[in-house]
C-alpha positions as CSV (number, residue, x, y, z in Angstrom):
1,M,-4.1,7.1,45.1
2,S,-1.4,5.6,47.3
3,I,1.1,7.2,49.5
4,L,3.8,4.7,50.3
5,G,5.2,6.2,53.5
6,V,7.9,8.6,54.5
7,E,10.3,9.1,51.6
8,S,12.5,11.6,53.5
9,V,12.6,13.8,56.6
10,L,14.6,17.1,56.6
11,F,16.0,18.0,60.0
12,G,17.1,21.6,60.7
13,V,19.8,21.6,63.4
14,D,22.4,23.8,65.0
15,D,25.2,21.3,65.0
16,V,25.4,19.1,61.9
17,A,28.4,17.1,63.1
18,E,26.8,16.2,66.5
19,H,23.6,15.1,64.8
20,A,25.6,13.1,62.2
21,R,27.4,11.3,65.1
22,F,24.1,10.6,66.8
23,W,22.4,9.0,63.7
24,T,25.6,7.0,62.8
25,D,25.6,5.6,66.4
26,F,21.9,4.9,66.1
27,G,22.6,2.7,63.1
28,L,21.3,4.6,60.1
29,P,23.3,3.7,57.0
30,V,25.5,6.6,55.9
31,E,25.1,7.9,52.4
32,S,27.2,11.1,52.8
33,I,28.4,13.4,55.6
34,T,29.9,16.9,55.0
35,P,30.3,19.9,57.3
36,T,26.9,21.3,56.0
37,E,24.8,18.2,55.6
38,A,24.4,14.5,56.6
39,V,22.4,12.1,54.5
40,F,21.4,8.6,55.7
41,R,19.5,6.1,53.4
42,L,17.6,3.1,54.9
43,A,17.0,-0.2,53.2
44,S,13.5,1.0,52.1
45,G,15.0,4.0,50.3
46,S,13.8,6.4,53.0
47,R,16.3,9.2,53.9
48,V,17.1,11.2,56.9
49,I,18.6,14.5,55.8
50,V,20.3,16.7,58.4
51,L,20.8,20.4,57.4
52,A,22.0,23.4,59.3
53,H,19.5,26.0,60.3
54,G,19.0,28.5,57.4
55,D,19.8,26.0,54.7
56,A,17.8,27.0,51.5
57,R,16.4,23.5,51.3
58,L,14.5,23.9,54.6
59,P,11.1,25.5,54.7
60,A,10.9,29.2,55.4
61,P,9.7,30.6,57.6
62,D,10.9,27.9,60.1
63,P,7.7,26.1,61.4
64,F,9.0,26.1,65.0
65,A,12.0,27.2,67.1
66,G,14.9,24.8,67.7
67,N,16.0,21.5,66.3
68,G,13.8,18.8,64.7
69,V,12.1,17.6,61.6
70,K,11.2,20.7,59.6
71,E,9.7,19.0,56.6
72,T,8.2,15.5,56.0
73,V,8.4,14.2,52.5
74,W,5.8,11.6,51.6
75,G,6.4,9.1,48.8
76,V,3.7,8.7,46.1
77,D,3.4,5.6,43.9
78,T,2.8,7.3,40.5
79,A,3.2,10.7,38.8
80,E,-0.5,10.6,38.0
81,N,-1.4,10.3,41.6
82,L,1.0,13.0,42.6
83,D,-0.8,15.3,40.2
84,K,-4.1,14.4,41.7
85,I,-2.9,15.1,45.2
86,A,-1.4,18.5,44.1
87,V,-4.7,19.5,42.6
88,S,-6.6,18.4,45.7
89,L,-4.2,20.3,48.1
90,A,-4.4,23.5,45.9
91,G,-8.1,23.7,46.6
92,E,-7.4,24.4,50.3
93,V,-3.8,25.6,50.7
94,A,-1.0,27.3,48.7
95,V,1.0,24.7,46.7
96,T,4.4,25.1,45.0
97,R,6.3,22.7,42.8
98,D,10.0,22.2,42.3
99,G,11.7,21.6,38.9
100,D,11.9,17.8,39.7
101,G,8.1,17.7,40.4
102,T,8.2,17.7,44.2
103,V,5.1,19.3,45.6
104,H,5.3,21.5,48.7
105,C,2.7,23.0,51.0
106,V,2.0,24.0,54.6
107,C,-0.9,22.2,56.3
108,P,-3.4,24.2,58.2
109,D,-1.8,23.2,61.5
110,G,1.5,24.6,60.5
111,Q,3.2,21.5,59.3
112,P,5.3,21.8,56.1
113,I,5.1,18.7,53.9
114,A,6.3,17.7,50.5
115,L,5.3,14.9,48.1
116,R,7.2,13.2,45.3
117,V,7.1,10.0,43.3
118,W,9.0,7.3,45.1
119,D,10.3,3.9,43.9
120,K,10.2,2.4,47.4
121,A,12.5,-0.6,47.8
122,S,11.4,-3.9,49.3
123,V,13.0,-4.7,52.7
124,V,14.4,-8.1,53.5
125,S,14.2,-9.0,57.2
126,H,16.2,-11.6,59.0
127,T,14.4,-13.0,62.1
128,S,14.5,-16.2,64.2
129,P,11.5,-18.3,65.1
130,V,10.4,-17.8,68.7
131,N,10.5,-20.8,71.0
132,T,8.0,-21.2,73.9
133,P,7.6,-24.0,76.5
134,G,4.8,-25.4,74.4
135,S,6.1,-24.7,70.9
136,Y,9.7,-24.7,69.7
137,P,9.9,-24.1,66.0
138,R,13.6,-23.2,66.4
139,F,14.6,-26.8,67.1
140,N,18.3,-27.7,67.0
141,Q,18.9,-24.1,65.8
142,H,20.6,-21.1,67.4
143,R,19.1,-17.7,67.1
144,I,20.5,-15.1,64.8
145,W,23.2,-13.2,66.6
146,R,23.5,-9.5,65.7
147,Q,26.5,-7.2,65.9
148,R,24.7,-3.9,65.5
149,A,21.2,-2.5,65.1
150,I,20.3,-1.3,61.6
151,P,17.0,0.4,61.1
152,K,15.3,-0.7,57.9
153,T,12.3,1.7,57.5
154,I,10.9,5.0,58.8
155,N,7.7,3.6,60.4
156,H,6.1,6.8,61.5
157,V,6.6,10.5,62.5
158,V,4.9,12.2,65.4
159,F,4.0,15.9,65.7
160,F,2.2,18.2,68.2
161,S,-0.9,19.8,66.6
162,P,-3.1,22.6,67.8
163,D,-6.1,20.8,66.2
164,Y,-5.3,17.1,66.0
165,V,-8.7,16.1,64.7
166,G,-8.4,18.7,62.0
167,S,-4.8,17.6,61.2
168,F,-6.0,14.0,60.6
169,E,-8.9,15.1,58.5
170,F,-6.7,17.3,56.3
171,Y,-4.4,14.3,55.6
172,E,-7.5,12.1,54.9
173,R,-9.1,14.6,52.5
174,H,-6.0,15.2,50.4
175,L,-3.6,12.4,51.0
176,G,-5.9,9.5,51.5
177,F,-4.7,8.5,55.0
178,R,-6.7,6.0,57.0
179,Y,-7.9,6.4,60.5
180,A,-6.3,3.7,62.7
181,D,-7.0,4.5,66.3
182,H,-7.8,7.4,68.7
183,S,-6.3,7.9,72.1
184,K,-9.1,10.1,73.4
185,G,-7.8,13.6,74.2
186,V,-4.3,12.7,73.3
187,G,-4.1,12.1,69.6
188,I,-5.0,10.2,66.4
189,F,-3.0,7.5,64.7
190,A,-3.3,7.4,60.9
191,R,-1.9,5.1,58.2
192,A,-0.8,6.0,54.7
193,G,-2.9,4.1,52.1
194,G,0.1,2.3,50.6
195,T,1.5,1.0,53.8
196,F,0.5,-1.7,56.4
197,E,2.2,-0.4,59.5
198,H,-0.3,0.5,62.2
199,H,0.4,4.2,61.7
200,S,2.5,6.4,59.5
201,I,1.8,9.5,61.5
202,F,0.5,10.4,65.0
203,W,-0.7,13.9,66.0
204,V,-0.5,14.8,69.7
205,N,-2.9,17.3,71.2
206,C,-1.3,20.7,71.9
207,D,-3.9,21.1,74.7
208,L,-2.0,18.6,76.9
209,P,-0.1,20.2,79.8
210,F,3.3,19.1,78.6
211,A,2.7,20.1,75.0
212,P,3.8,23.3,73.1
213,D,1.0,25.6,72.1
214,Q,1.7,25.2,68.4
215,F,2.9,22.7,65.8
216,K,6.2,21.0,66.7
217,F,8.1,17.8,66.0
218,M,8.0,15.2,68.7
219,H,9.6,11.9,67.5
220,I,10.4,9.6,64.6
221,A,10.2,5.8,64.7
222,F,12.4,3.3,62.8
223,G,11.4,-0.2,62.0
224,M,13.6,-3.0,63.4
225,D,13.5,-6.7,62.7
226,D,12.8,-7.9,66.3
227,I,13.2,-7.3,70.0
228,D,16.8,-8.5,69.8
229,E,17.7,-5.7,67.5
230,V,15.9,-3.1,69.7
231,M,17.8,-4.4,72.8
232,L,21.1,-4.2,70.9
233,G,20.4,-0.7,69.7
234,A,19.5,0.4,73.2
235,N,22.7,-1.1,74.6
236,I,24.9,0.5,72.0
237,M,23.3,3.9,72.4
238,D,23.7,3.7,76.2
239,A,27.3,2.7,75.8
240,K,27.9,5.7,73.6
241,G,26.4,8.0,76.2
242,W,23.1,9.0,74.5
243,K,20.3,9.6,76.8
244,N,17.3,7.2,77.0
245,T,14.3,9.5,77.7
246,S,11.9,6.8,78.5
247,M,14.1,5.4,81.3
248,N,12.7,8.3,83.4
249,S,9.1,7.9,82.4
250,S,8.1,4.6,80.8
251,G,10.6,1.9,81.6
252,G,13.2,1.7,78.9
253,I,12.4,-1.0,76.5
254,S,8.6,-1.7,76.7
255,R,5.6,-2.2,74.5
256,H,2.9,0.2,73.4
257,R,-0.7,-0.9,74.2
258,I,-2.5,0.5,71.1
259,S,-0.1,-0.6,68.4
260,S,1.5,-3.5,70.1
261,A,4.9,-2.2,69.2
262,I,8.1,-2.8,71.2
263,Y,10.0,0.5,71.6
264,Y,13.0,2.3,72.9
265,Y,13.5,6.0,72.8
266,C,16.6,8.2,72.7
267,D,16.9,11.9,72.9
268,I,18.0,13.5,69.7
269,P,20.8,16.1,70.4
270,G,20.0,19.7,71.1
271,K,16.4,19.0,72.3
272,G,15.6,17.9,68.8
273,G,12.9,15.4,69.7
274,E,13.2,11.7,70.1
275,A,14.4,8.7,67.9
276,E,12.5,5.5,68.5
277,Y,13.6,1.9,67.8
278,H,10.3,0.2,66.8
279,A,9.6,-3.5,66.3
280,D,6.7,-6.0,66.1
281,T,4.0,-3.4,65.5
282,D,0.5,-4.3,64.3
283,Y,0.1,-4.4,60.5
284,L,-3.3,-3.3,59.1
285,D,-5.3,-3.1,55.9
286,D,-8.6,-1.5,55.0
287,N,-10.5,-4.2,56.8
288,W,-9.3,-2.8,60.1
289,V,-12.0,-1.2,62.3
290,P,-10.6,1.9,64.2
291,R,-10.9,2.0,67.9
292,A,-11.2,4.8,70.5
293,W,-9.2,4.3,73.8
294,D,-9.2,5.8,77.2
295,F,-5.7,7.3,77.2
296,R,-4.6,5.4,80.3
297,F,-5.7,2.0,79.0
298,G,-4.4,2.7,75.5
299,S,-1.0,3.7,76.9
300,L,-0.6,0.9,79.4
301,L,3.0,-0.2,79.5
302,W,4.8,-3.4,80.5
303,A,7.0,-1.5,82.9
304,N,6.9,-1.2,86.7
305,N,8.3,2.3,86.6
306,A,5.7,3.8,84.3
307,P,4.2,7.1,85.5
308,P,1.7,6.5,88.3
309,I,-1.2,7.6,86.1
310,F,-0.7,4.5,84.0
311,R,-0.6,2.1,86.9
312,G,-3.0,0.9,89.6
313,D,-6.3,-0.9,89.9
314,N,-8.4,2.0,88.8
315,I,-7.3,2.0,85.1
316,P,-10.6,1.7,83.1
317,W,-10.5,-1.1,80.5
318,D,-12.1,1.3,78.0
319,M,-11.8,0.6,74.3
320,A,-14.6,0.8,71.8
321,F,-14.8,0.4,68.0
322,D,-15.1,3.8,66.4
323,A,-15.9,3.4,62.7
324,D,-18.5,6.3,63.1
325,R,-15.8,8.5,64.7
326,A,-18.1,9.5,67.5
327,S,-15.0,9.9,69.7
328,F,-13.9,12.9,67.7
329,A,-16.7,15.2,68.7
330,P,-15.5,16.3,72.1
331,Y,-12.1,17.3,70.7
332,R,-13.1,18.8,67.4
333,K,-12.1,22.5,66.9
334,A,-13.4,23.0,63.4
335,K,-16.2,21.8,61.3
336,P,-15.7,18.4,59.6
337,G,-14.0,18.7,56.2
338,K,-15.1,17.5,52.8
339,A,-15.5,13.8,52.0
340,P,-12.1,12.0,51.8
341,I,-10.6,11.6,48.4
342,D,-9.9,7.9,49.0
343,G,-11.6,5.6,50.5
344,P,-12.6,17.2,77.2
345,R,-8.9,17.3,77.4
346,A,-6.9,14.3,78.9
347,D,-5.6,14.8,82.5
348,L,-1.9,14.2,81.7
349,T,1.2,15.8,83.3
350,E,4.7,16.3,82.0
351,D,5.8,13.0,83.5
352,D,3.4,11.2,81.1
353,E,4.9,12.7,77.9
354,H,7.0,9.7,76.8
355,A,4.4,7.2,77.6
356,I,2.4,8.1,74.4
């Protein structure tokens, strides 16, 4: 069975108009905006749906206080596979189904999710070849010049989990997610079976000093064509007055070590988490061998104002292949689950939050 990625996210917010302005400035294509909801649809067909707190379409009870993604909707390739997933989930958690066939449940970590059949659209990207001193494929040719940043896909979502190993294993058992990488003591990156992006979801350890003590939304990442588009988006958001969280902690535009992705973060209004421009990530298939990383080496940034814990000569170059998942053991809070259907705490501080 194949999950194709994030079909929709449902935000619960206290000010729909302010959030609609944020996402419009961010570059999400507008489908509709009213006083009670804002809907944005990306080229892939993924949607960002902004609803006021208390809207009947949001999960109840609210999974956490405040603004943020309250439900993640995963797109499934076929109705037959959606039925199989529903049966699998029902063996462990309570499952409901809407009239249109959408499946809903709450994961053991407190995350509300939904699944529905999704006809995911192909995305066309426009990029320029990259010239170097020794290779110049863009010969007698000017680069593409962009006027605005337009996110094409939802690449991944990130949540705090009180049991991040258990959260991944639940997704693996019932949704067929693949283990991509483990930042030891920090979190697990996992890829939906029908996608190639390095990860579709990342769970962050609630035991970290800066983390809440229960499930909560952290950030959402949008796929961009190249670094030019990320830089343009960053400049536009700065000009419109939106705060860049990582300027204070991880250097503005930079690159993640584990996934290779270029990134730039902005605060979502009302302490609603973060929105990430994301480009040039690693793409994987089932031949990929997962790795376990020392969190400092795995989060190493190309930025001279990264938090001190990520800089210096004492950073251990510690990465090991982890197909046997031996790295999970020190962080496990529950017994390992059933076979998948398909296929000591890190010493971090609040200053390190945005570096992961």
